[in-house]
N, C-alpha and C positions, 0 to 999 in steps of 0.2 A: 251222653250228655247228665241226662238228671242225676246219677249218685255222682258225678264228676263235680255239679253243680253242689250238690251236697256236701260234698268230702269237705269242698271248699269253702263250704260258708260255716264247715268246721273247724277246720281246720286253722283258720284266722279269725277264732276267739279269740287268744291267746295276743296274738301280733297288735300292732298300734289299730286303732279304732278304725280307720279311714279305710285299711285292707278288707276288712270283715265288715263294714258300710257296703265298700263297690262291692266283693261278694254276693253279698244280699239283694241286692240290687240286680245284678246279673241270673241270680234264680230266680229272681221274680219277672225277671222282661222276658227267659228263656221258656217260662212256665204261659207266660198270657198269650206268647208267639207260635209256640207249638203247641197251644190247648187241643185236644178234641174233643169236643159236645158229649160225647157218649162218655168221656171217664169225668166229665163234672157234675158232681155230689158235695150234698153237705152232709159232712160226715160228722154224727153226733157226739164222738169226745173229744173234738175241737171244738163243739160247741162251750163247755165253760171256759175256757181261755180266749175265746173273740169275746161275749159277754163281759170277760174281765178287765181287756182295753177300754169295751161302751163305757162300762162302770166308769172307770178313770177319766174319760171326756168330759162322762154326765157330769162328774165331779166338778167340772170346771164351773160352772153354774154358780154355784155354794161356795166356793175356795174360798178359803181367808186369807189364800194368795197367789192367785192366780195368774201372778207370774211365777213365779215359780212351776207351779201345774202345766201350763204350757208350756213350757222348756221343759218337763220332765213327759207329757206326751211323745215326743219326739224320740224318746229315749225306749218309751215301752210300743211303738210302734209295729217295733216287731210279734206280740201278741197277735197281732188284727190279719196283716198280711204275711205271713209265713202257715196261720192256719191255712187260711183266703188259696195261698200256692197251692196246700196239698191238696186242695177240696177241686184243685182244677186238675189237677197228675189223678192218674192212674194208680191205684195202691202198691206199692214198690213190694217185688216179689223178693222170696227168702235168697237166693241167688243175688239182686242188686241188693239186701239189705247187710248181707256175709262184704260184702263187696265194701257198703260204703262202714262199717266199724273194723275191717281189715285198712284201709286205707286212713283214715281215723288215729285207730291205734298204731301204728307205723310210724304215721307224724307224730303224734305228740311224745313217741320215742323218742326221733330226733330229734326236738325241741326242748325235753330233757336234757339229752345227751351235749347238747350246746351249751345249757344254763350249766351242766357240770363244766362243758368245756373252760367260760367264763369265770365260775367259780378259782376256777384252778390258775388259770391265768392270771386274778386278782391274789392268790393265795401268793403264790410265784416273784407277787411284783409287793408282799410286804403287808397284806392284808392279814388280817386274823380269821381261824377260822371258822368265825361266825358262815362268811360268806358261800358256807358248804351248804347252810340251815336257814329252815322260814323265810322270813321277805327279802335277805339276804343273796335267797340263793332262785327264790320266783323273780327278783327285785320287788317295789316297794308300788308299780306299775300295774304289774299284772294281778299280786297280791295271791301270796301263800295260799290261804287259803281256799278260793276261787281255782288256783291251779291244782290243787287237790281231786277236788274234783272233777272234772278233765281227766286226769288219769287216771281216779277210780273207775272209770268207766270204761277207760284202755284197756285196765287190769283187768276187770269184771270179764272184759269179751276174751282174751287172752287165757285166762283160766279156766274158759269154756269150752277150749277148741278141745275136740279127743284126737289122740292121737298127735299128743303133739314132739315135735324132731325137739333136737337136742337147743336149736334156737328156738324156742318155743318155749321150753321151760329155762331159758338163759333170760328171756323177755320177760318170763313175768318174775323171776326173781328182782331180777331190774326195777321194775313198776314198783313191785313190793315194796324195793330198797331207795330207790326216789324218795314214794309216797312217807317214808318215817324222815327224809331229810325235811320234809316240807312239814314236818310235825306240827298239822292242823291237826288233833287231839281227836274231835268229833269225827272226823274223816278215816283218822287210825283203826282206831276201837270200834265205827262201820264195817269195816274192809273187814281185818280182821275179822269180823264176827259170820260178814257176810261169808268169808273164804272157807272157817267151819261149817257154815249151813251149807254152802255148795257140796263141799263132800260128804253131810254125811247123810243129804240127801236128794243130792242131783248128781255126785258122780257117776254113779253105778258101778262103782268101785266094791271089791269083796268088802267082809269086815274086816279082814287082814290090810287091807288096801290102804281103808278109810284110817283104821288106827296108825299105818305107818306115816299118811298122807297130814294128820292132825298131829302129830309128833313131831314131823319135821316144822307144822308151822308153826307149833309153839316156841319150837327150839330158835328160829328166826327170831320172830317177834320178840323173843327175849333177848335174843343177841345182840339184835339192832338198837331194843328200848333201853336196852341197859347202855349204854352210848351217853358218855356224860349230856353231850349237849338236849339230844332228843329226852333225857332222862329228865333232864333239870324243865326241856319246859310243860312234860304230863304232870311232872310234881310241884309244878308250880299253882294247881290248883288247887291243890291239897296239901298245903304246906303250915297254914297259918292255920293259929288256933286260937277259942277265946281267952286262953289261960296267959298265952303269948305272943300277942299280936305285933310286936314292937321290933323292928331289925333294922337294926344302924338304921335308926332316927324315922323309919318310914312304918306307917302302920297300915299293917296289912287288914284289911273290911272286911269283915268275916259276913255271912251270908243271911243270917240274922240284923248285925246293925245294916248293911244294906237294904233293908228291908223296912227297919225302925226309923233310923238316925233321923233328925229332921237339918241338922248342920252338922257338918264336914268340912275337916280343915286342911289345910295345903300340903300335909306331909302324908295324908291319906293314899292309899294305894287299893284298885279295884281289880282284882284278875280275872278273868273274860267270865266265869261265873258269877263272881259278885256282881259284877258290871251289868248284866242282862239281870240278875235279879233287881239291881235299885230299876231297870228300865220299866222291869214290867208293873212295880210299881209307883213310877213315872204315869204308865199309862192308865194304871186303878186311879190314879189322883185325877187324872185330866177327865174320866168320865164322869168322876163324884163333880167337878168345876163345872163343867162345858156339856152342853144338848146334843153328842154328838152321837149317838147311839147305831142310827140309824143312817147315818151322811158319813160321820168318820168328817177330819178338817178339809179334803180334798187332796187333788194326790199332791203329797209330797209339800204337805201344805204346814203336816205336824211336826216339823223342823223346831216351828218359832215357838211352839208351846214346849217341847222339848228340849230348847234352852234354857228359855222362863221359868222355869220347874226348875233347873239346874243352878241360876241363880238367884230362886227364891232356898234352896238346901245348900248355896255354896259349894257344890262339885265345879269348877268353874279352873279349877287346875290343870296341867296337863298328864296323860298318864306315859307309861314308859317309853311308847313308841315316839312321845309328845306330840301327841294332840289330845285338845281341851275334851275333856270328859261332856261336856253339857251341847259341845258342835258334832257330837255322833248321833246316828240314827240308833234306831232301836234295838238293831242287832236280831229283829228275830221276824221272817216273815209274816205270822201268825199278826202277832202284835202290829209289825206296818202296817198291813191290809187292814185289820178294824181301825184303828187311828185315822187313817188317810181316806177309807173309802165306807169306816162303818161295816155293821154287824153282815150286810148282803156280799161287801166287800171279801171277809173273813171267810166265808159258807161259799164263795167261790174257788178260792183258793185250796182250802178241805174238800171242794169238790172234783175237782181237776186232781189233785194226790189221789183222795180213795177209784176214782174210774185210770186212772194210772196202773194202780197197784193188782185192782181187780181184773185187767187185763191180761198183766201180765202173769197172774196165775192163772186165768182164763184157757194161755196159748200156753203154760206149762215154760216159760220161756225162761230161763233165772238173768238174764242183762237186763232185763227188761224188768225183774224185780227186784236185782238190785240200785238199778238205775233208780226204783222208785223209791225203795229205805232210806236210799245215800240223801235223798229230798227232803223225805220230810223231816231227816236228824236235822238236813239243812238246816231247814227252815226253822229249826230252833232257835240256832244261834247266828244266822248270816239275814238281813235283809235282800236277798239273792237275787227276785224278779224287782228289785229296783236301782238293777245297774245292766249297762246295757250289757257286759258277757256274761251276768246270770239269765236276764230275758231270751237271750240270744241261744244261747247252751242250753236252757231247759224248753225252750218252743219247741228250737228245732228237734231232739229228741222226743219229746212229750209228740210231736206229729208226727215222727219215724216211724215209732214204734206202735203208739195207737193207731196208724189206720193202713202196716203194715198186714199183708195177708195174713189169716189165723192159725200159723203153721210157728210151731220153734224153731227160733236162728241158730240153735248150735249147732257151730258145726258137726254135724256125725261124720265127715267121713276121715 
């Protein structure tokens, strides 16, 4: 039953929020109705997660926007009650862990097939080929970057299974192709590097086998990445130049300009990297102007300041997705935690990531290691824990991996 409820909580993450909320409530109810006194134990790796939520709650006392903070606390509650549930349960056995990851991977595959079928239906109905890529494929509700993270963990589990069947190899290639279709640059690059690291250090293959696997990986990566839409998405981050920044009346803001310009215009376009550089620059300006080093502005309360800074720099027009630049959050979990919760919030996020990665290496579990590395890189580009899907995904897998018995979970059968 525990495996069932954990699997259900994970598999409802990409669905409507109500389904995930119901499964989480059922998971917690099952935990507290069936617990045994001998299983109750404070598991130290989970302490930073719960402390982060407590700091969020305490920030309500100094928040510059108490209403936003109070509203956000409900969304962040999984940081508290999911670790508490794991403290009331016995650690998952290796067999139970494998079952959770197998259920999760198959469920994500079914969901990916559904999205591809949906895209094919729309394409046959007259839509453009864009329906097979990025947010059009994932839908704006789910977000292609967040879905890429969900697919990434399923991909790593399938990759690490020993003695794969033909279906296993098909599943591996399918998830890799689907990941490319979602076109999240950071997740694609991170996963390609992780697959290479797996075959070099963890696969147990002969030297000839490792070389063959790496050559095949590079071939698939180049073949998929060369496709027009995916190539455009990846190249978009590197195509501008300071010598020729104008294209069709749009000024592509360079990284230097994003860091130094004090006034922007309506025809200025910031790609993902330039926008994140600008946001870090805004954060440094906020630290100079306000005494928030130790406290931050309060959970989810820095948004008004980001908007205010955008108005000051005249960055109030929309991006290519129609979202106004100064209405967006930091898109960087480290900066977001620092701005909202001060240096202690930032340190708790870093501690969680380091504890997670250390335990992954300690268990020599590549799926756990891959999860840790993906989270570290993702946090550079997304305020992942400040979104419901993000906080549930991270907290569930963090608790699963860091409370499991200290044995590798890679299937060796």
